[in-house]
N, C-alpha and C positions, 0 to 999 in steps of 0.2 A: 196865157196871162202874163203880161209884162210886170216884172218885179217893181214895187214902188220905189221911188227915188229915196235915197237916204236923207234927202233934204226934208222929206216928210218925217220929221224927227220923232223918235220914240218918246222923247221928253214931252213934246207938244201933243202927240197923240194920246198920251196918258190921260189927258183931260177927258177923252171919251170913256176911258176905263173908269175914271173917277165918277163921272156923271152916271154911268151905268150902275156902279156899285152903290152910289148914294141915291139912286132914283126911287120913285114911289113913296112920296111923303116928305122928301127933303125940299126945303124952300127954294124957290127960283133964285134967290140971292146967293145961296150956297153954290148952285151950279154956275152962276155967273162968276163967282170968286174963283172956282176951279178953272173956268175958261180963261180968266185973266192970268192965272198962274201959268197955264199952258202957253199962252202967247208970250209971256216973259221968258219962259224956258226956250221957246223957238228962237229967240234972238241971241241966245248965248251958247246953245249946244248943237253940235252936229253938222257944222258947215265945213266945206273946203276939201273933202276927200274924193268927190265924184262918185261914180257908180261901178267902177271896175277896180278890183283888187290886183296886186302884182301877180303875174303869172309864175307860179312856183313849180309847175309840173316838170317832171324829169327824173333823172336817176341821181341818187345821193350815195356817195362813197362807192363809186364805180369799181374801185380796186378790190372790193370784197367779193363781188360776184354773187351768184345764186340769188337772184333778186326776190325781195318780198314786195308784193303788190299792196300798196296802201291807197285807200280811197277816202276822200273827204266829201261829205254831203252836208247841206244845210244852208245857213244864212251868211251874212257878211262876216261874222266871226270865223266861221268855218272857211270862208273864202280868203280871209286875211286882210280885209280892208283896214287901213290904218298903219300897216307895216311899211317901213321905209324901203325894204328890199325884198325880192322874192323869197330868199332863204330865211327871212325874218317873219314870214307869215306863220299862221298856226300849222299849216301843212308842211312848210319848209322846216320849221323848228322840230316838229314831230318826226319827220322823215330822217333828219340828221341824228336825233337822239335814238331813234329806233335802229338805225344802221349801226351806231356805235355799240348799242346794247346786244345786238344779235350777231355782229360781225358779218353782216350780209348787206349787199346793196339794197336800197329801197327805191322802188319805182313809185313815184307819187302821181296820182290822178285826182284832180279837183273838179268835182261836178257841182259844188256849192256855188250859189249865186247871191249877190248882194240884194237885199230886200226880200228874200224868200221867207215864206211861212211854211208850216208843216205840210200844208196841202200841196206844196210844190216839190216835195221829196219824190213823189211818183214821177213827175216829169224829168227830174234830174236822173233818176234811174233809167227812164225810157231813152235818155240820150246816150247811154252807154252802149257799146257794141255788144250784141248778144253773146259773143264768145268771151267777153271780158270776165275774168274770175279773180277778184281781189282776195288776198289772204285775210285782210282785216279792213273794215270800214268804220270810220269815225263820223258820227252825226252830232252836230251842234246846231240847235234850232230852238225857237220859242219866243225870243224877244219880240219879234214882229207879230206873233200871235197875240201876245199880251196887249201891245199898243193898238192893234187893230180890233181888239175885242172879239177874237175868234173863240167860240164856245170851247171850253176845256175838253169836253168829250170828243169834239171834232178834231182838235189838235192831236189828242192821244190816238185816235183811230188812224190818222194818217201816219203817225210815227210807228205804230204797231205794224201797219201794212208794209212800210219801208223795211223794217227789221225782218219781217217774214220773207220778203222778196230777196233781201241780201243773203239770208241764210239758205234760201233755196239755190242761190248761186254758189254756195259753199263757203261763204265769208263768215268769219267771226265779226261780231259787231260790238262797238263801244258807243254809248250815248252819253254825251256831255249835256247834263240837264240845263234848263234855262237859267242864265245868270240872274243874280238879284239886282233888279233895277233900282233898288234903294241905294246902290253905290253911286248913282248919278247925282253928285252933290250940287251941281248948278240948278237942278230941279227943286223948286221950293216945296216946303211942307204946306198942307198935308198931301199934296199931289205925289210927292216922292214915296210917302208911306203907302199910299194906295197902290202905286206901281210895285213896290216891294212885296206887298201882300199877294197881289195877283201873280207875280212872277214866281214866288215861292210855292204858291198853290199849284201852278203848272209844273214846276220842277218836281214836286212830290208825285204828281200824277204820271209824269214822264218816267220817273224812276221805277214806279210800280209796273208800268206798261212794258218798259224795257226788259226788266228781269223776268217777267212772266212770259215774254216772247223769246227768251233765250239770249238776250244781249247783256253785256256788262253795262253798268251805269256809274257815272261819276258826277257827284254833286258839286258843280262848279261854285255854287254859293258858299260851300263849306271849304273846299280844298284850295281855292284861289281867290274867292271873294274878299277875304280880309286884306289881302295885299292891295286891292283896288280901293278899299275904304281908307286904309292908313297911308297909302302912298299914291294918291290920285295923280299928282303931277308926273310921276314916273310911269305909272301903269296905263294911263289913258293917252291917246294920240291928241293931236292939235284940235280935233273937233270936240273933244271932251266927252265923247260917247263910245267910240270904238277903242279897242286896246291899241297900245303903242307896240313897237317892236319888243320892248321889255315886257309889256303885258302878255304878248304872245309867247315869249320865252317862258314866263311863269306858268301860263296855261298849258303849254305843251309838256312841261315838266310834271304838272299835276295830273295830266291825262295818261302819261306813259305807263304807269304801273298797271292800269287796266288793259292797255293794249298788249303789254307783255303777257299778262295773265290770259287774255283772250286767245293769244297765239300759242299758249302752252309753254311759254318760256319761264314764267313764274307761276307759283301755285298759291301765293298769298298776296293780298292787297291791303293797303293802309286805310285809315279812317277816311270816310267820305266816298269810298269805292264800294260797289255792290255787285256781287256775283249773280249770275242768272240762277233761277230756281232749277234744281236738278232735273225735274221732268221736262222743262222747256229746253234746257241745254242739250238734252239727249235726242231731241227730235226737231229737225234732222241733225245728224252729226255733221260738224263742219270739217271737211277734209283739208282745209287750208292751214290748220294748226302747225306750228313749227316745233313744238316740244315733243311730239310723238316719235 
């Protein structure tokens, strides 16, 4: 399945979410109002970045040696669309910070693709070499599930399957939950509130699914969302939807504590980070940890 173009904007697609949430008894005029809001949002959000993120794959801080294998899975945020340079993508930013924190070279592999929904995580994993064994995998996905009205239970099932498959490869896993689409200020009300509610519902479900499957979870709405709300000109790229280079810098900084905890480098995490439940984290044991 070909990923949808980013020109099919999340802001515009939220009209479908709004209609679905408001259906069954809401007047036709109300649905038409949401449709007009979606059309207005389409004209001002999400244009100009194309469908391919900068290629950030490679080795970071080669001088350290003893490489850590870092894998990025998910959608356009995981892929880094909106960054100006490869090293300014989410993967690039995270690889650089991880290398400095561990004093080890980080080898970044990005399987994430622009436009992906949770259902596409399986195909991203299928594209990896059978022998590939990441030490840690970071998944960021969910925005497209919300805008395309994917049932929450379906989104969560695909996420759990991906976490299980990664752990079977021996990888520690960190899930960055769905960002709050209420941060998209160009989207008018009440459409923005409907998107915010749906994205937060999915994020809570992702968090619960991740930790019970043995992954660490990071609530992006809590740990980095406020920066996007208070500093939108700095945090968003020119399309006013994807993060900018600075937005990815903040996001990578926010995710790093859980990556270090997943690798066994740190044993505590700050607010907004959630450890896997003990039973899940013990089965199977991830041999890729660095802290042992």
